[in-house]
C-alpha positions in Angstrom: -27.1 45.8 -44.0 -28.5 46.0 -40.5 -25.5 48.3 -39.5 -26.3 50.6 -42.4 -30.0 50.7 -41.4 -29.0 51.5 -37.8 -26.8 54.3 -39.1 -29.5 55.8 -41.3 -32.1 55.6 -38.5 -29.7 57.0 -36.0 -28.8 60.0 -38.3 -32.5 60.9 -38.6 -33.0 60.6 -34.9 -29.9 62.6 -34.3 -31.2 65.5 -36.2 -34.6 65.4 -34.4 -33.0 64.9 -31.0 -30.5 67.7 -31.6 -33.3 70.1 -32.4 -35.2 69.1 -29.3 -32.2 69.3 -27.1 -31.1 72.7 -28.5 -34.6 74.0 -27.9 -34.6 72.9 -24.3 -31.1 74.3 -23.7 -32.1 77.6 -25.2 -35.2 77.9 -23.0 -33.1 77.0 -20.0 -30.4 79.5 -20.9 -33.1 82.2 -21.4 -34.6 81.4 -18.0 -31.1 81.7 -16.3 -30.2 84.9 -18.1 -33.5 86.5 -17.1 -32.4 86.0 -13.5 -29.1 87.8 -13.9 -28.7 91.5 -13.1 -26.4 93.0 -15.8 -26.5 96.6 -14.5 -23.2 98.5 -14.1 -23.9 98.7 -10.4 -23.5 94.9 -10.1 -20.5 94.6 -12.5 -18.7 97.7 -11.4 -18.2 99.1 -14.9 -20.4 100.2 -17.8 -20.1 98.1 -21.0 -17.1 99.3 -22.9 -15.2 100.8 -20.0 -12.9 97.8 -19.7 -11.7 98.0 -23.3 -7.9 97.8 -23.6 -7.5 95.9 -20.4 -8.0 92.4 -21.9 -5.3 89.8 -21.2 -4.9 86.3 -22.6 -6.2 83.5 -20.4 -3.8 81.6 -18.4 -2.9 78.2 -19.8 -4.2 76.8 -16.5 -7.7 78.0 -17.5 -7.7 76.0 -20.7 -8.4 72.3 -20.1 -6.1 69.8 -21.8 -8.2 67.5 -23.9 -8.1 63.9 -22.7 -8.8 60.8 -24.7 -12.5 60.4 -24.3 -12.8 56.7 -25.0 -10.9 53.7 -23.7 -11.0 50.4 -25.5 -14.5 48.9 -25.5 -14.7 45.5 -23.8 -16.9 42.8 -25.2 -17.8 39.5 -23.5 -20.6 37.0 -23.5 -22.9 39.2 -21.4 -22.4 42.5 -23.1 -20.2 45.4 -24.1 -18.6 48.1 -21.9 -17.6 51.5 -23.3 -15.6 53.7 -21.0 -15.8 57.5 -21.2 -13.0 59.5 -19.7 -12.0 63.2 -19.8 -14.1 65.4 -22.1 -16.9 64.1 -24.2 -17.9 66.7 -26.8 -18.2 66.9 -30.6 -14.6 65.7 -31.0 -15.4 62.3 -29.5 -18.9 61.6 -30.7 -17.9 59.9 -34.0 -15.5 57.6 -32.3 -18.1 56.8 -29.6 -20.6 55.9 -32.3 -18.1 53.5 -33.9 -17.8 51.7 -30.5 -21.6 51.6 -30.2 -22.1 50.3 -33.8 -19.4 47.6 -33.3 -21.0 46.6 -30.0 -24.5 46.3 -31.6 -23.1 44.3 -34.5 -22.0 41.6 -32.0 -25.6 41.3 -30.7 -24.8 41.7 -27.0 -27.4 41.3 -24.2 -26.4 44.8 -22.9 -24.3 47.8 -23.5 -22.9 49.6 -20.5 -21.3 53.0 -20.7 -18.9 53.6 -17.8 -19.0 57.4 -17.2 -17.1 57.5 -13.9 -14.1 59.2 -15.5 -16.0 61.8 -17.4 -14.8 65.3 -16.5 -16.9 67.3 -19.0 -19.8 66.6 -21.3 -21.5 69.0 -23.6 -24.9 68.8 -25.4 -23.4 66.8 -28.3 -21.9 64.2 -25.9 -25.3 63.9 -24.3 -27.0 63.6 -27.6 -24.6 60.8 -28.5 -25.5 58.9 -25.3 -29.2 59.4 -26.1 -28.7 58.1 -29.7 -26.8 55.1 -28.4 -29.6 54.3 -26.0 -32.2 54.6 -28.7 -30.2 52.4 -31.1 -29.7 49.8 -28.4 -33.4 49.7 -27.4 -34.4 49.4 -31.0 -32.0 46.4 -31.4 -33.5 44.8 -28.3 -30.3 45.4 -26.3 -30.3 46.7 -22.7 -28.5 50.1 -22.3 -27.1 51.5 -19.1 -24.9 54.4 -18.0 -22.9 53.3 -15.0 -21.3 55.5 -12.4 -22.3 58.9 -14.0 -19.9 61.7 -13.2 -21.1 64.8 -11.5 -20.9 66.7 -14.8 -23.1 64.2 -16.5 -25.6 64.2 -13.7 -25.8 68.0 -13.8 -26.3 68.1 -17.6 -29.0 65.4 -17.4 -30.7 67.3 -14.6 -30.6 70.7 -16.4 -31.8 69.3 -19.8 -34.5 67.2 -18.3 -33.5 63.8 -19.7 -33.2 62.1 -16.3 -34.5 58.9 -17.8 -31.0 58.4 -19.3 -29.9 57.6 -15.8 -33.2 56.0 -14.7 -31.7 53.1 -12.9 -29.1 55.2 -11.1 
């Protein structure tokens, strides 16, 4: 029953958080785009002059998806969830399963080890924020340990530095 309640509350929060995060990201993107000079002088060609010269991207340019989650560890002091590789929409459901299982065990703390994280998008960040909120609501300490450079950058750009408050 409690797990279902957490899921319902988390889904409502996810929708609200996603809207807020999307709004902040769009404002930030608009600010950045306003600073870019898109004139032909800068790019060397007018729009449309490069048609027919397109080539497929090298396979080296496409990252290979890594498994984002390693086995969660649970002990008497708390749970540890390890993130590795890319954390985007393809890993958020599985991450939430780990968080829900950890909360069901009533740990003192949940630690997310983000040292192996190579990429994180807005949905991965939202999943971390949802997990923190669910943990706090359950009276469980939540911490992101060893945040990777990509996570630090996303947190900085989106203004949710409190996610890494103790770092």
